[in-house]
N, C-alpha and C positions, 0 to 999 in steps of 0.2 A: 226661549225654546229649544228644549233642546233635545235631540233624536238620539236612541238607543239602537250605537253602530252594532250589525252582526246576529240583531236578535230576532228570535219567529214568534208570530201574534200566538200569544195565550200560554208562551214557556214563561215559566218559573221558576229562580235562582234561587235557590237553595245560598243561605253566608252562613261562614261558617261558625261564626258565633252562636246560628242557631242551630248545628247540629249536634246528635251525640259522637261519643270519645271514639267510639268504633264507628261511626261515618267519617272521621274527619280528615285519614287518613284518604283515604278512596275520593274524597272531593276534594285533596289538593294534589292527586297526583291528576284526578280529571281536569282542575283547572292550569296544568300545567301542557302547554300548545305542543300536541305529537302523542299524548296519553288521553284523546279524549273518546277513544273508539274501545269497545271490548277487546277487539282484536291485538289493539296493541297490548292492552291491558293482560291479555294471557301470555303474549312475548313477554311483557315485563316476570310472569310470576314465575317463566324459566329462569331468571336472575337465579334467584336461591336455588336451584338446582347448580346451577353454571359452577355458585362457588359452592360446594359440595363438593364435586369432582376434584377442581383444584383442591381443595385442603386434602383430600385424599392421595393427588396427586404429590403436591410437599409433603404429603408426611412419608409416602413413599420412598419421594428423593433427599430426607432426610433421617431416612434407616441408620441405625449407625452412631458412629462418632459423631456432635455436633458443636457448638457454641459451646454449650453448655457445661463440656465434660473440659474445655482450658479452662487458665487461670486469666487474671485480668491482666496481665502482659502479653499472657499465650493468644488471647482475644484478639486484644489491639493489634499486636502485631499481624493478624494472619487478618483483621480485615483493613489494614491499612493497606498491606501487598498487595491483595484482589480490590479495592477501592482505585489505588494507584493506576494496575495495570488496567483494569475498566476506561479509567477517563483518559490514560493512553492511548486506549484503541478506538475510541470514539475520536482524539486528536487524530490520528491514521487515519479513519477512514473519512473523516473530512477531509485530508488530503485528495481526494477522490475530486470534489470540486476545485480544489485548483487546481489540479491537471487536465479537468475540463475546460478552464477559464484559459490557461496559460495555452493549451492546441486551439480552440476555437478562434481564440482573440492574435493568434498570427499565422491562421489562414482562414483563406476568403469566406465571406457570405455567404455563397449561395452552398456550402458546404459546412456552416456552424452546426444546422441541424443534426446530422452526421456525426460528428465528434462528438456532441454533446450525448447522443445518443448513445454510441458507442461506450466512451465513459461510463455512462451510469447502468448501462446493461450489464458489462463484462462482470463489476463489480457485484453483480448479484449471481453471476452464472460463475465467477471463481470462489464467490462463498459457497456455492453448492457441491460443486467439485472436489473442493478442499475438503466439502463435510463429508461426503459418500468415499473416497480414496484417498485423498491427497495428506489429511492429517493422520492417517496412517503408516501412511507408504510412509513420511519424514518424522515421525513420531512412534510407530511401532515397537510391540516389546521383542518381537521375534527376529534375527539378524537373515538374510540371504543373501551369500557371495560376500562376507565377512567384512562389512562396515560398508558395504558398494550401496545399498537399499535395503530397507528395514519394510515389515511386516506386522498389523496386528490385526485385523479384517476392516470391513467395514462401517461403514457411520460411528458417531463420537460415541465413548462412554461415559456419561457425566456423572459419574456415582464419585462423590467426591469425599468419602470414607476416608482417601489415603491420604490427601490434604489436610484432615483432624486429625489424622496420628500423627503426621510430621509435626504441625505446630505443636502438639502435645510432648513434641520430643519422645516419639517412643519409638520412632526408627532415627538411624542418620543418614547425611548426604542425599535430603531427597525439598523436595518442592512444596512451599505454602499455597501454591498455585491452585485453586478449584480447577477442574478441566474443561467445564465452560468457558471460563474468564480467559483461559492459556489459549481457549481455539479460537475466540472472536479475535484477542492478540496476532495469531498466527495465521488467519485466515486473513483478516485485512493487509498481511503481508504478501500473501500471495495476491493478493486483488492489487494492492502496487506493480509488483511484477508484469502482471497480465497489463494495466493500462498503461503504463510505458512503453507499450508495443504501438498504441494507437498513436504516436508525435511521429513514429517513423515510417507507416504504412497511409499517412493522411490522406485525403482528398484525392483517393485512384483504388481507394481496394474495398470489393464486395464488404458487405457487412456482414451477411451469413456465414460466408467462410471465414471472416477473422473472427466472428464469435466463436464460433468452433476451432479452432485455432487457438483461442484464449483458454478453450476449458480443456484442451490436453494440456496447455501447457503449467495452467496453475494447479490442474488436477494430479498429473504425472512428472513432468519435466524439472520442475521447479520443487516438490516435495524431494525427490528425488535428489537430486544435487545439493540441497539443504540440509540432508542428512547429514552431508559427510561429513561436516561440521558442529551443526548445533545439535543430533544426537547421538555425539561420538562417533562418528563413521571414521574412516580410512583420514581425512585430512588431521582430522582432529587428535592422531596416535601416530604423527610421523615425525623421525629424527632420533635421536637414541634418549634411551630412557635413564632416570635414578629411582633407590629404592626412598622411598619416603615414608615414614609412618608404617613400614610394611607392604606399602605399596609401590607397584610398579607407576611413574609417572615421566614422559617426556619431556624433556627436559627443554626443547624447542617446541610450543606448540602453532597450527596456524591460528590466526587472530584475525576474524572478523567479527565485530563487536553485536553491530547492525545490518551490516547486508551491503557494501558498497560493490564486493564482489557477489554476495549468495541469492539479494536480491534486483542489487541496482544493473550490475554487467551480464546480471540474467536473463532483465529485458530487455537492459540498450541490445545484446547480442542476437535474442530473439527478434528484435526487431528491422535490426539489420539484415538479417538475411531473407525476413520481409523484405522492404524495401529495393532489395538488388533483384529480387527475382520479379517484382511487378516491375521494375523499371521508372525513369524519374517523370514525373510528374507533362502531359503537352504546355508544350510552353518554358519551360523551366532552359534547355541548355538550347542558342538557336548561334548555330555555329561554330558548335563546340565551346561553348563560352555560359557560363550560367548566369540566366537573366534574372531580376529581382522578381519575386510574387511577393509584395505586400502582405501582410495582415490585416481582416479588415476592425480591428480593433485593440491598440495600444492598449486601451483604458481597462480593457475585460485580463489581458496578458500580465497586467501589473498586479490586478487584484488577485490573479494566481499566484504569482511567485510568493504574496506576503501568507494566503491562505499558505503555502506549503511551507513556507519558514514556520509558520504555526506550527503547521502540522505538524513539520519534523521534533517539537518538542515533545512527542508522543512517542517518534520513531526510535528517535535516541535514547534519551530519560528512562524511555518505559522498557528499552532493551534491559535496562537493570534487574526486570523482572521482581522487583522490590523498591518499597517504600523505607531508601537508609539516607547514607550520607553521602552518598557518591552520585544521587540524581542530580543533583542543584551543579556538581563539575562537571558531568558530561552536559547539563545542559549550557554552561558556561562555555565549554569548547566548540560546541557546533554554532553556539553564535559568533564567535568569535573566528571560526573558518567559514563562515557566510561575507562576514564585514569582511576580509581576505579578499576571497572570490572576488565582491562586487566592485572591491576598490582596482584590482588589479586587471580583472577585466574590461574595467573602464576606461584607465589607461590606455591600456593598450588598443582597445578600437579606437579611441580618439587618435593615439597616434599613426595607427594603420590607415583610419578613414579620414579624420580632418577634422571628427567630431564625434560628438562621443554617441554610440550607438544605445538605443532603450532598450534593443530586445539583447543586448551583450553585456548592459548590467543585467536583465533578470536571468540570464543562462549565465553570469557568472555568480549571482546568488548560488543559483541551483548548484553548480560547479561544486563550490566551496562546501556547500552542504553535504554529497555524497561524497567528497572529498576527505569528509571526516565523520563518516557512518563507520566506517572499518576500528578505525582508532578513538573517538571519543572517550572513549574509556583507558586508552594507551598513549595518550599526547600531553605534555604538558601544555599552558597557556599558550604560549608563543612557537611551541609546534603547530598546534592548531592555528592560529592564526598563519601559522606560512604554508603548511596545509591547503591549509583553504585561498591561500595567494596563487603556489602553484597549480594549483586547481583553474583559478580564473584565467589563465594565462595560456594551460593547455585549452581549453575550451574554443578561445580565440582561433587559435593556429588550427587545430580539431575541424571547426566548421567549416575553414578558408580549404584544408585538404579533402575533406569529403566531397565537396562543390568541384575544389578539381580534379578528381578520380570521377565525377558523374556518378554519385549516387547520392540520391534527394533526397533531404532527411526535412523534410516542411520546418520543424520545430525548435532544430541543433537537440534532439532527441539522444541520439549516439553520443554527442561527444560529450553531454551532459553526463548520461547516464553511464555510459558503455567505456568512455577513454577514463573519463574523472573515476568510477568503480572500480577499474583497476590501476588508478595512481592510488586513490587510496586505501587501498590493499597492499600494496608496494611499499608506501613511504611508512606504512611502521616497519620497514626491514631499516631504515634509514635514519631516525630520528624518533623513532618509537622509545615508551618509557613502558615501564611493569613496576609500580610503585614508587622508592628511591632508584632503584634500577634502570640503567639502561639497556636496551635491549635492541636499538636500532647501531647500522655501523658508523654513525657520526655521532655520538658519546656513549662508545664503548664496548656498542652490544658485536658479537658475534656475526659473522656473514651467514651464518646458519639458519639465524632469521628472515633474511632477506631472500633466502634463498625458497626457505618453505614458505613465503609470501606471495613469491613470483610462480613460486608452481601451483598453487592453488586458485592466482587469477588465472594462471593458463588451463587448468584442469576444466574451472568455470566456462572459458572461452570456449575450449575444443569440445567441451559435450553437449552446451548451448546451441552451438551451430551446425553441428554432426544433427543431433535429434531434430531440431526448428526446422531444416533446412528437408528431415524426410517429413513429418507434418506438416510442412506446407507445402510439398509434392504431393502426396498422396491427398488433400485434400483439394488443391488444383487439378489433378488429376481426376475425382472424383465428380467435381463440381464443375469443371467443364475452364478451366482458371478463375486466379481469384481477382485478377483487376474488371473494373467494370468497362463497360464499350465507349468506344473515343467521343461517343454523341453524349452519352451521360457524364459521363469526364467536363465533357463541355461544356454542357446544362448546368451540370454543378448536383453533386450525389444530393441533396436535401430533396429534390422532386423526385430523380431517380430513383433513389432507395427508399426515402421517406412517405412522398405525397405531400414534401410541407413548406413553405418557407420561417427560415428563422426570423426573416423583416420583410414579411408582407405588403406592408405598408410603404415600402422601398424597393428600386428596380437593384436586382443582381447586380454584382459585379461579375462581366462574365470573363 
């Protein structure tokens, strides 16, 4: 005996073979779970209307030159460059997962939700702030204060016609990148600068005050300083000039290919100011000596480091802004620097502490990556490995120096991004190259390049420290400070700030 499940007495179901051609499509839709009521079918009927609206929008967006106006080779280059930058953007955005894992793993479990929430939410805020005002402050067309900052209005202009014209070689010295793809890539960088701050102020900063600061950093402070170099600002035109093809070109230019100073040191200095204003965590210093406050999951931290390493292949090679023969070269210099940093940090930590420290291996990898970010296109392979190796040494000593100065940096973010960001900028003046020519003083270059690199690194440090001190102070003044209460810090920010725990089935480490 069989029983018909979910059948009603007296109901008769039609079979597909028994209905007409006109009734067939409706019978198929009704057989799909979720489309058995007339109300849901009415909602489904709105799909053609939505598609029509989308087609109108697409037609408007494609008004003007398009792919059909390009030859085969022009279209191929256009698509390859834009596709590569889109892939690189995804890799950079995925770095937020790496930052979240490293920071959460190196901090105590009672603050894990807070750290994860900050990293996730800050990227959403950074993209929004950069879209509304930051992108045009950084890459706007009109100059104010002669190269200090730019302005082109609010919001993003997505018109791709200029990119198509460039691809068709109708104008010279232009970009084939459509504004939407370029914006996504640049917004991912802005988000990176903001999330670096999270590690330095971890386990004691108020959630709301932190996200307000992230909006200011990604929407105003970072874009203005980024324009100094990446939009032809004052740093891009320092030093003596010469005439090349009828144009006046600087002989020595500040070089920061992918952002050792512009992104990483800015994030590091911004976080350092916050950490100094906050003061150390409760229990970090006993009788003036730093006490160990181990993280709750080295597995998470290790996973985060590997995610960041992979994401850096979008960060550095993506900054080539084209799919050309130099992308793989930049990927190799990036890899060698990370390897050099990991090796030297591991060896040095073993010599100083007696055993290899996993946290130093992690920070050594990241230090090597930051150390090559500015010069990944201006280093030979040996020079790239050496730059990363020195970065690995620097990060070990820098972590110890900050502890001695009673500046509490729970994850070593300033040592990795701030100190090694400065080092990665300056090293170009020591053994950097420009094609077959040496521009660093150790391979035949003049001291001018080293001076310009040092000036640029110093300018970013001063700008960020001053503006971020003002921003942190104003936010703290308006909202009664930026640090949580002693009771909340002791209990854990997960409960106090979010009302939940990362590991509710286990007792929180106090």
